C-alpha positions in Angstrom: 27.9 -20.7 19.9 25.6 -22.5 17.5 22.8 -19.9 18.0 25.2 -17.1 17.0 26.0 -18.9 13.7 22.3 -19.5 13.0 21.5 -15.8 13.6 24.4 -14.8 11.3 23.2 -17.1 8.6 19.7 -15.6 8.6 21.1 -12.1 8.4 23.5 -13.0 5.6 20.6 -14.7 3.6 18.5 -11.6 4.1 21.3 -9.4 2.8 22.0 -11.7 -0.2 18.3 -11.7 -1.2 18.1 -7.9 -1.0 21.2 -7.7 -3.3 19.8 -10.3 -5.8 16.4 -8.5 -5.9 18.1 -5.2 -6.5 20.3 -6.6 -9.3 17.4 -8.4 -11.1 15.1 -5.3 -11.0 17.9 -3.4 -12.8 17.7 -5.9 -15.7 14.0 -5.7 -16.2 12.5 -5.3 -19.7 8.8 -4.6 -20.2 8.2 -2.3 -23.2 5.4 0.3 -23.1 2.8 0.7 -25.9 2.1 4.4 -26.7 -1.7 5.2 -26.5 -3.6 7.2 -29.2 -7.1 7.1 -27.7 -9.0 10.1 -26.2 -7.4 10.5 -22.8 -10.3 12.6 -21.4 -12.8 9.7 -21.5 -12.5 8.4 -18.0 -14.6 7.2 -15.1 -14.1 7.6 -11.4 -15.2 4.7 -9.0 -15.7 5.4 -5.3 -16.8 2.6 -2.9 -18.6 4.7 -0.2 -20.7 2.7 2.3 -21.8 5.2 5.0 -19.2 7.8 4.1 -21.4 10.9 4.4 -18.9 12.5 6.8 -16.1 12.7 4.2 -17.5 12.1 0.7 -18.3 15.8 0.0 -14.7 16.9 0.2 -13.7 14.3 -2.4 -16.5 15.4 -4.7 -15.4 19.0 -4.3 -11.8 18.1 -5.1 -13.1 16.3 -8.2 -15.1 19.3 -9.3 -12.1 21.6 -8.8 -9.8 19.6 -11.0 -7.8 21.5 -13.7 -8.9 18.8 -16.1 -12.7 19.2 -16.6 -15.0 16.2 -17.0 -18.6 15.3 -16.4 -19.5 14.6 -12.8 -21.9 12.0 -14.1 -18.8 9.9 -14.9 -18.2 9.8 -11.1 -19.7 6.5 -9.8 -20.3 6.4 -6.0 -21.1 2.9 -4.8 -23.4 2.5 -1.7 -25.4 -0.3 -0.2 -28.8 1.3 0.5 -30.8 4.3 -0.8 -31.1 5.4 2.8 -27.4 6.1 3.1 -26.9 9.9 3.6 -24.0 9.7 1.1 -26.7 9.4 -1.7 -28.1 12.9 -1.0 -24.7 14.5 -1.1 -23.8 12.8 -4.4 -27.0 14.0 -6.0 -26.0 17.6 -5.0 -22.9 17.2 -7.1 -24.6 15.4 -9.9 -22.5 12.2 -9.3 -24.0 8.9 -10.4 -25.0 6.6 -7.5 -24.8 2.8 -7.8 -26.9 0.9 -5.2 -25.4 -2.6 -4.6 -27.7 -5.6 -4.8 -25.3 -8.1 -3.1 -23.8 -7.7 0.4 -20.3 -9.3 0.0 -18.2 -7.1 2.3 -15.0 -6.3 0.4 -14.0 -3.4 -1.9 -13.2 -5.8 -4.7 -16.8 -7.1 -4.7 -18.2 -3.5 -4.7 -16.1 -2.5 -7.6 -16.9 -5.7 -9.5 -20.7 -5.1 -9.1 -20.5 -1.5 -10.1 -18.5 -2.2 -13.2 -21.0 -4.8 -14.3 -23.8 -2.2 -13.9 -22.0 0.6 -15.8 -23.1 0.4 -19.5 -20.8 3.1 -20.9 -17.2 2.2 -21.8 -14.2 4.3 -20.8 -10.6 4.5 -21.8 -9.5 4.4 -18.2 -11.0 4.0 -14.7 -9.8 5.8 -11.6 -10.4 4.2 -8.2 -10.5 6.2 -4.9 -11.7 5.7 -1.4 -14.4 8.0 -0.1 -12.0 9.7 2.4 -9.6 10.7 -0.3 -9.1 14.3 -1.4 -7.3 15.2 -4.7 -4.8 17.9 -5.5 -6.3 20.1 -8.2 -3.7 18.8 -10.7 -4.1 15.1 -10.0 -5.8 14.2 -13.3 -3.6 16.5 -15.3 -0.6 14.6 -14.0 -2.1 11.1 -14.2 -3.2 11.7 -17.8 0.5 12.3 -18.6 1.2 8.8 -17.4 -1.7 7.4 -19.4 -0.5 9.1 -22.6 2.9 7.5 -22.1 1.1 4.2 -22.5 1.1 2.7 -19.0 -1.7 0.2 -18.2 -1.8 1.2 -14.5 -0.8 4.5 -13.0 -0.4 5.0 -9.2 -0.5 8.4 -7.6 1.3 9.8 -4.6 -0.5 9.2 -1.3 -0.2 12.1 1.1 -1.9 12.3 4.5 -4.8 14.4 5.6 -4.3 13.9 9.3 -0.6 13.0 9.8 -0.2 15.7 12.5 -3.1 14.3 14.6 -0.8 12.0 16.5 2.3 9.8 16.0 0.1 6.8 15.2 -1.4 8.5 12.1 2.0 9.8 11.1 3.7 6.3 11.3 0.7 4.7 9.5 1.2 7.2 6.6 4.9 6.2 6.5 3.8 2.6 5.5 2.8 4.0 2.1 6.0 6.1 1.9 8.0 2.8 2.3 5.9 1.3 -0.6 6.1 4.4 -2.8 9.2 6.5 -2.0 11.5 3.6 -1.2 10.0 0.9 -3.5 8.0 2.2 -6.4 10.3 5.1 -7.1 13.2 2.7 -7.5 11.1 0.4 -9.7 10.2 3.3 -12.0 13.8 3.8 -13.0 14.0 0.3 -14.5 10.5 0.1 -15.9 9.6 -2.7 -13.3 6.1 -3.2 -12.0 5.2 -1.0 -9.1 3.0 -2.0 -6.1 -0.5 -0.7 -6.1 -1.5 0.3 -2.6 -5.2 0.7 -1.9 -6.4 3.7 -3.8 -5.6 6.6 -6.0 -4.8 4.7 -9.2 -6.2 4.1 -12.7 -6.6 1.0 -14.9 -6.8 1.1 -18.7 -10.3 0.4 -20.0 -9.1 -2.5 -22.2 -8.4 -4.5 -19.1 -11.7 -3.8 -17.4 -13.4 -4.8 -20.7 -11.4 -8.0 -20.8 -12.2 -8.9 -17.1 -15.9 -7.9 -17.5 -15.7 -6.5 -14.1 -13.2 -6.5 -11.3 -11.8 -10.0 -10.5 -9.8 -9.1 -7.4 -11.7 -9.9 -4.3 -9.1 -10.8 -1.6 -8.6 -8.9 1.7 -5.9 -6.9 -0.2 -7.4 -6.6 -3.7 -4.7 -3.9 -4.5 -1.8 -6.4 -3.9 -3.7 -9.0 -5.8 -4.0 -6.6 -8.8 -0.2 -5.9 -8.4 0.6 -9.6 -8.7 -1.8 -10.0 -11.7 -0.1 -7.1 -13.5 3.3 -8.8 -12.9 2.1 -12.2 -14.1 0.5 -10.7 -17.3 3.2 -8.1 -18.0 1.0 -5.1 -17.6 3.0 -1.9 -17.6 2.7 0.2 -14.4 4.1 3.6 -13.2 4.2 5.5 -10.0 3.6 9.3 -10.6 4.6 11.2 -7.5 3.3 14.5 -9.0 -0.2 13.1 -9.0 -1.0 13.9 -5.4 -4.0 12.8 -3.4 -4.7 12.8 0.4 -5.8 10.0 2.6 -7.0 9.6 6.2 -5.0 7.4 8.5 -6.1 5.7 11.7 -5.3 7.5 14.9 -5.7 4.6 17.3 -3.2 1.8 17.6 -5.9 -0.8 17.9 -7.2 0.3 14.5 -3.7 -0.1 12.9 -3.4 -3.6 14.3 -6.7 -4.7 12.7 -5.8 -3.0 9.5 -2.2 -4.4 9.2 -3.4 -7.9 10.3 -5.9 -7.8 7.4 -3.2 -6.6 5.0 -0.8 -9.4 6.0 -3.5 -12.0 5.7 -4.5 -10.7 2.3 -0.8 -10.6 1.3 -0.3 -14.3 2.0 -3.6 -15.3 0.4 -2.8 -13.4 -2.8 0.7 -14.9 -2.9 -0.6 -18.4 -2.5 -2.8 -17.9 -5.6 -0.3 -16.0 -7.9 3.3 -16.9 -7.0 3.1 -20.5 -8.4 1.8 -19.0 -11.6 4.5 -16.4 -11.7 7.2 -19.0 -11.1 5.8 -21.0 -14.0 5.7 -18.0 -16.3 9.4 -17.2 -15.5 10.5 -20.5 -16.9 8.6 -19.9 -20.2 9.1 -16.2 -20.8 12.0 -13.9 -19.7 9.9 -10.8 -20.3 9.4 -8.7 -17.2 11.8 -11.1 -15.4 13.0 -8.6 -12.8 9.5 -7.8 -11.6 8.6 -11.5 -11.4 11.8 -12.3 -9.5 11.1 -9.5 -7.1 7.5 -10.7 -6.6 8.7 -14.2 -5.8 11.1 -12.8 -3.2 8.4 -10.6 -1.6 9.4 -9.6 1.9 11.4 -12.8 2.5 14.7 -10.9 2.8 13.2 -8.7 5.6 11.8 -11.7 7.3 15.2 -13.4 7.4 16.8 -10.3 8.8 14.0 -10.0 11.4 14.4 -13.7 12.4 18.2 -13.3 12.8 17.8 -10.3 15.0 14.9 -11.8 17.1 16.8 -15.0 17.7 19.8 -13.1 18.8 17.7 -11.0 21.2 16.1 -14.2 22.6 19.5 -15.8 23.0 20.6 -12.7 25.0 17.5 -12.8 27.2 18.2 -16.5 28.0 21.8 -15.6 28.8 20.5 -12.8 31.1 18.2 -15.2 32.8 21.0 -17.8 33.3 23.4 -15.1 34.7 21.0 -14.5 37.6 21.8 -18.1 38.8 25.3 -18.7 37.5 27.9 -16.5 39.0 30.4 -17.5 36.3 28.4 -15.3 33.8 28.5 -11.7 34.9 25.0 -10.1 34.6 26.4 -6.9 33.1 27.8 -8.8 30.1 24.4 -10.2 29.3 22.8 -6.8 29.7 25.4 -5.2 27.4 24.7 -7.8 24.7 20.9 -7.2 24.9 21.1 -3.4 25.0 23.7 -3.4 22.2 21.6 -5.5 19.8 18.4 -3.6 20.5 20.1 -0.2 20.3 21.8 -1.0 16.9 18.5 -2.3 15.4 16.7 0.8 16.8 19.3 3.2 15.4 19.2 1.6 11.9 15.4 1.9 11.8 15.7 5.5 13.0 18.1 6.4 10.2 15.8 4.7 7.6 12.8 6.7 9.0 14.8 10.0 8.9 15.8 9.4 5.3 12.3 8.5 4.3 10.8 11.6 5.9 13.5 13.8 4.4 12.9 12.4 0.9 9.1 12.2 1.1 6.6 15.0 0.7 4.3 14.1 3.6 2.5 17.1 5.2 4.0 16.6 8.6 5.1 19.5 10.8 8.5 19.6 12.5 7.3 18.4 15.9 5.5 15.4 14.4 8.5 14.6 12.2 10.8 14.4 15.3 8.3 12.3 17.2 7.9 10.0 14.3 11.7 9.4 13.8 11.8 8.1 17.4 8.5 6.2 17.5 8.5 4.6 14.0 11.1 2.0 14.8 8.8 0.8 17.6 5.8 0.9 15.3 7.7 -1.2 12.7 8.5 -3.9 15.2 4.8 -4.3 16.0 4.4 -5.8 12.4 5.8 -9.0 13.9 2.8 -9.2 16.3 0.4 -8.4 13.4 2.0 -11.2 11.3 1.7 -13.7 14.1 -2.0 -12.7 14.5 -2.6 -13.0 10.8 -1.1 -16.5 10.6 -2.8 -17.8 13.8 -6.3 -16.3 13.2 -8.3 -18.3 10.6 -11.2 -15.9 10.0 -10.1 -12.4 9.4 -12.9 -10.2 8.1 -12.9 -6.8 6.4 -13.7 -4.2 9.1 -14.8 -0.7 8.2 -12.7 2.1 9.6 -14.7 5.2 10.4 -13.5 8.3 8.5 -14.1 11.7 10.0 -11.5 14.1 8.7 -12.8 16.9 6.6 -9.9 18.7 5.1 -11.0 21.9 3.4 -7.4 23.3 3.5 -6.2 20.4 1.3 -8.9 21.2 -1.3 -7.7 24.8 -1.6 -4.1 23.8 -2.3 
């Protein structure tokens, strides 16, 4: 049938793009400049609107670092003096920056803070208020900095992965980005993807920007594309461990992922044409640029092929109810076969990811996640449709509540 051929074409195109992306990454060339500046001169930036429930654990983990620094170089960004976060920051001698504008995105908060900070630093670390750092986080990240990388990304572990299967699967999203993606890019000196928090930027770039110019719904992905366009060197350091809180409600993950997808498309609309133009002029960092242009297109093609085949089978199942010439059991076998194969492939990927990753998940949660994550991944389709169809997607604050003293003591 024609529909079978169309499905097969989409799957083949997806596989070809995956292979091409892999081959081009392997050929990437983007030399690193060794640094000679004082690596202990760094600032920590923490957007923290109404984060009094979790900010203290982050401040404790900063104070307990094996690399010692002044807590006055920790800048916590709040919106009002009445925020209870301010009182906690004063207890730890952290510097509080009160915002004067009310633009609700992390990029705007960082931009405003950097314009208020008068002191210059060699590098700037960015965290979310709910993060907690392993005591050797800075020790490990400064190794990356000394190697000369413009941007260093740490390993995101999960504070509450064992709360339920939703938080566990949500944490695996970052495992896909880091363990399956960034770890591979490291081997070929290709640009890694910055995901949310737990990273540093060299001070020379902050000085050049005179602030933080990334203000989209996904300012981290926007930064990633900028670094590819301008040949910044980036590295994923999986020994620099920090912990993050993940949502425990499915409705929260839908809002969060819809925002990510919307921001993803908005950032690509701005940067991909520029990256394509730069590829024609300069072959430097070509593999990273080629990979950026592909984006998730290969996976979209694969998904379209599978979805079309399932829809075709559902139609066949419906027709078989009225046409005795088409036995209903054949239609059911087709449907169950396709769904089962797709489910098993995603289960295997999840198993390998959990086995390779260092997430703090107990055995029971790991087993549940292996079975549930394939279903969780399919819901990205709904989130994507929501992102495309909904015009005004705003930044919604997710309440953070997990205080993880056990993590601090590790």
